[in-house]
C-alpha positions in Angstrom: 7.2 -16.8 24.7 4.8 -16.9 21.8 3.1 -20.1 20.7 4.6 -21.6 17.5 3.5 -24.8 15.9 4.9 -26.5 12.8 3.7 -24.9 9.6 2.8 -21.7 11.5 4.6 -19.4 9.0 2.6 -20.8 6.1 -0.6 -20.3 8.1 0.5 -16.7 8.9 1.2 -15.9 5.2 -2.3 -17.3 4.3 -3.8 -15.2 7.1 -2.1 -12.1 5.8 -3.3 -12.8 2.2 -6.9 -13.3 3.3 -6.8 -10.1 5.5 -5.3 -8.1 2.6 -7.8 -9.5 0.1 -10.7 -8.7 2.4 -9.5 -5.1 2.9 -8.9 -4.6 -0.8 -12.3 -6.0 -1.8 -14.2 -4.1 0.8 -12.4 -0.8 0.5 -12.1 -1.1 -3.3 -15.9 -1.4 -3.5 -16.3 1.8 -1.4 -13.8 3.7 -3.5 -15.1 2.5 -6.9 -18.6 3.7 -6.1 -17.5 7.0 -4.6 -15.7 9.0 -7.3 -16.0 12.1 -5.1 -13.4 10.6 -2.8 -10.8 11.4 -5.4 -9.5 8.5 -7.3 -5.9 9.8 -6.9 -6.0 8.8 -3.2 -4.0 5.7 -2.5 -5.4 3.0 -0.2 -2.8 3.8 2.4 -3.9 7.5 2.4 -7.5 6.3 2.8 -6.3 4.2 5.8 -4.8 7.4 7.2 -8.1 9.3 6.8 -10.0 6.4 8.4 -7.7 6.7 11.4 -9.4 10.1 12.0 -12.9 8.4 12.2 -13.3 9.3 15.8 -10.9 12.3 16.1 -10.0 15.4 14.3 -6.5 15.8 15.5 -3.7 13.3 16.2 0.1 13.4 16.7 2.2 11.9 13.9 3.1 9.0 16.2 -0.6 8.3 17.0 -1.4 8.4 13.3 1.4 6.1 12.4 0.5 3.6 15.1 -3.2 3.7 14.1 -2.4 3.1 10.4 0.3 0.5 11.3 3.3 2.1 9.6 6.6 3.4 10.7 7.2 7.2 11.2 9.2 7.7 7.9 6.4 6.1 5.9 3.8 8.2 7.8 5.8 11.3 7.0 5.6 10.6 3.3 1.9 9.8 3.5 1.2 13.1 5.4 3.4 15.0 2.9 1.1 13.8 0.1 -2.1 14.5 2.1 -0.8 18.1 3.0 0.0 18.7 -0.7 -3.6 17.6 -1.6 -5.1 19.9 1.0 -6.6 17.0 3.0 -4.6 17.5 6.3 -2.5 20.1 7.9 0.3 19.7 10.4 2.2 21.8 12.8 4.7 21.3 15.7 3.1 21.1 19.1 3.6 24.5 20.8 4.1 22.8 24.2 6.3 19.9 23.0 8.3 20.7 19.9 9.1 17.0 19.5 5.5 16.3 18.6 3.9 17.1 15.3 0.1 17.4 15.3 -1.9 16.5 12.2 -5.5 17.4 11.6 -8.1 17.2 8.9 -8.9 20.2 6.8 -12.5 20.9 5.7 -11.7 19.0 2.5 -10.3 16.1 4.6 -13.4 16.1 6.8 -15.7 16.0 3.8 -13.7 13.0 2.3 -13.8 11.2 5.6 -17.5 11.7 6.0 -18.2 10.6 2.5 -16.0 7.5 3.0 -17.7 6.5 6.3 -21.2 7.0 4.8 -20.3 4.9 1.8 -18.6 2.3 4.0 -21.9 2.0 5.9 -23.9 1.7 2.7 -21.5 -1.0 1.2 -21.7 -3.0 4.5 -25.5 -2.9 4.3 -25.5 -3.8 0.7 -23.2 -6.8 1.3 -25.3 -8.0 4.2 -28.6 -7.7 2.3 -27.2 -9.6 -0.7 -26.1 -12.5 1.6 -28.7 -15.3 2.1 -30.2 -15.4 5.6 -28.4 -18.6 6.6 -25.2 -17.2 5.3 -25.9 -13.9 7.2 -25.9 -15.9 10.4 -22.7 -17.7 9.5 -21.0 -14.5 8.5 -22.0 -12.9 11.8 -20.7 -15.9 13.8 -17.5 -15.9 11.8 -16.9 -12.2 12.3 -17.7 -12.5 16.0 -15.3 -15.4 16.2 -12.5 -13.3 14.5 -13.1 -10.5 17.0 -12.9 -12.8 20.0 -9.7 -14.4 18.7 -8.1 -11.0 18.1 -9.2 -9.7 21.5 -7.5 -12.7 23.1 -4.3 -12.2 21.0 -4.2 -8.5 22.0 -4.8 -9.3 25.7 -1.6 -11.3 25.6 0.2 -8.2 24.3 -1.2 -6.1 27.2 0.1 -8.6 29.7 3.7 -8.4 28.4 5.9 -6.0 30.3 6.6 -2.9 28.2 10.1 -1.9 27.3 11.0 1.6 28.5 13.2 4.2 26.9 16.2 5.4 28.8 14.3 8.6 29.7 11.4 6.6 31.1 13.7 4.3 33.1 15.5 7.4 34.5 12.2 9.0 35.4 11.0 5.8 37.1 14.1 5.6 39.3 13.5 9.1 40.7 11.7 9.2 44.1 
């Protein structure tokens, strides 16, 4: 059972607002200073591109999980990215239930530009912060990472729910 305290919902809404604002400010700064990214890209599409930061190909499920959206939403996002020539998709030849998505050369260029600009903006922010505030910012971000790791460790300790197919396979000798 998850821990709940009085007023937790209000704190959660505040948390989401701060997280959203941080993402918008940070990503908005990157986009505003990088016209070559294509101003027609939506923030959600950039999040999808960012999911490919370490990989060139993903299944639709992996991409949806990475971006944090449901499959129907991911399908719409990928439709737009395909239309813009940023990604391509194709059914997996070994498992027709899976759809693989990969970056085109245009998508790789946009990803590379975004990641480079992201690095420059992070450096610019850090350099503009006073030395004492740099230490406080670093401590705060480290604290956030520690808290999130602990929260996600709790997730990993919970038993996973299995689909009917998985339960059937687990029962076989």
